[in-house]
C-alpha positions in Angstrom: -0.7 30.7 10.4 -0.8 27.7 8.1 -0.9 24.2 9.6 -0.1 22.6 6.2 3.3 21.0 5.8 5.3 20.4 2.6 4.7 17.2 0.6 7.1 14.5 1.7 9.6 13.1 -0.8 9.2 9.3 -0.8 11.0 8.5 -4.0 13.5 5.5 -4.0 13.6 1.8 -3.2 11.2 0.4 -0.6 10.6 -3.1 0.7 6.9 -3.9 0.5 5.2 -6.6 2.6 1.5 -7.5 2.5 0.2 -10.2 4.9 -3.3 -11.2 3.9 -6.3 -13.3 5.0 -8.5 -14.3 2.1 -11.6 -16.3 1.2 -10.6 -19.0 -1.3 -13.9 -19.1 -3.2 -17.6 -18.1 -2.8 -18.7 -21.7 -2.0 -16.3 -22.2 0.9 -16.4 -20.4 4.3 -13.2 -18.5 5.1 -10.7 -20.1 7.4 -7.5 -18.9 9.1 -5.6 -21.4 7.0 -6.1 -19.0 4.0 -3.3 -16.6 4.7 -0.3 -15.6 2.6 2.5 -13.1 2.7 3.7 -11.2 -0.4 7.1 -9.5 -0.3 8.5 -7.3 -3.0 11.4 -4.9 -3.7 9.8 -1.8 -5.2 10.8 1.5 -6.7 8.7 4.6 -5.9 8.4 7.5 -8.4 6.7 10.7 -7.4 5.3 13.8 -8.9 3.9 16.1 -6.3 1.3 14.1 -4.3 1.0 11.3 -6.9 3.1 8.2 -6.8 3.7 5.2 -8.9 5.2 2.0 -7.3 6.9 -0.3 -9.6 7.2 -4.0 -8.5 10.8 -5.1 -9.1 10.2 -8.8 -8.9 10.8 -10.9 -12.0 8.1 -13.4 -11.0 5.5 -10.7 -11.3 4.0 -9.3 -14.5 6.2 -6.6 -15.9 3.4 -4.1 -15.9 2.3 -4.7 -12.3 2.2 -1.3 -10.6 0.5 0.3 -7.7 -0.6 3.9 -8.0 -1.2 6.2 -5.1 -1.7 9.6 -3.6 -0.3 11.3 -0.6 -2.9 13.3 1.4 -2.5 15.5 4.4 -4.8 15.4 7.4 -4.9 17.8 10.3 -6.2 16.8 13.7 -5.9 18.8 16.9 -3.7 21.3 15.0 -1.2 18.5 14.1 -0.5 17.8 10.4 0.2 14.3 9.2 0.6 12.6 5.8 -1.3 9.5 4.7 -0.9 7.3 1.7 -3.7 5.7 -0.3 -2.7 3.0 -2.9 -4.6 1.0 -5.5 -3.3 -1.7 -7.8 -3.9 -2.4 -11.5 -4.9 -6.1 -11.1 -8.1 -6.0 -9.1 -9.9 -3.7 -6.7 -7.3 -3.8 -3.8 -6.9 -0.6 -1.7 -4.2 0.2 0.9 -4.6 2.9 3.5 -1.3 3.7 5.1 0.1 6.0 7.8 3.6 7.1 8.7 5.0 4.6 11.3 8.7 5.6 11.4 10.7 8.7 10.8 14.5 8.9 10.9 16.4 12.2 10.7 13.3 14.0 9.4 12.7 11.4 6.6 9.9 8.9 6.4 11.4 5.4 6.6 8.3 3.3 7.1 4.6 3.3 6.3 2.1 0.9 7.8 -1.6 0.2 7.2 -4.3 -2.0 6.0 -5.2 -3.7 2.7 -8.8 -4.5 1.6 -10.3 -6.0 -1.5 -14.1 -6.7 -1.8 -13.9 -9.6 -4.2 -16.7 -11.8 -5.4 -18.9 -9.5 -7.4 -21.8 -10.7 -9.7 -20.2 -12.3 -12.8 -16.8 -12.5 -11.1 -16.7 -15.6 -8.8 -12.9 -15.9 -8.9 -11.9 -12.6 -7.3 -11.0 -13.3 -3.6 -12.2 -11.0 -0.8 -9.1 -10.2 1.3 -7.9 -8.1 4.2 -4.3 -7.6 5.2 -1.6 -5.7 7.0 0.8 -3.9 4.7 4.2 -2.1 5.3 6.6 -0.2 3.1 10.1 0.1 4.5 12.7 2.5 3.0 15.8 0.8 1.6 17.7 3.7 0.0 18.1 7.2 1.4 16.1 10.1 -0.1 
């Protein structure tokens, strides 16, 4: 008996929200005043377990994308799908889990965002943590 399930189809339009806390620069201690929320309309393309998220916001660079992989985990004989995302502007990583299903389709992913920031020779990259969601706009 196989516990594995079929790869979910998550193509379509999604609303992306990333609420983050960041350290402004290496010479200043972090404070809770350093928070911001980014919200985007996105389009997800998918080939098997690999996905590409296109940011559909004219204020963002036209080549800004987020790539990701769907991966299955099995715990206590229960299979679930997770989503790991990375962007092409810095070293930000998002780890997401399914948080809502409607009529057998995934309608929401929720998770955390992290970015190490401040490496030797790169004093401008902000360390950041955040809460991120993807909410389905169009049906599959």
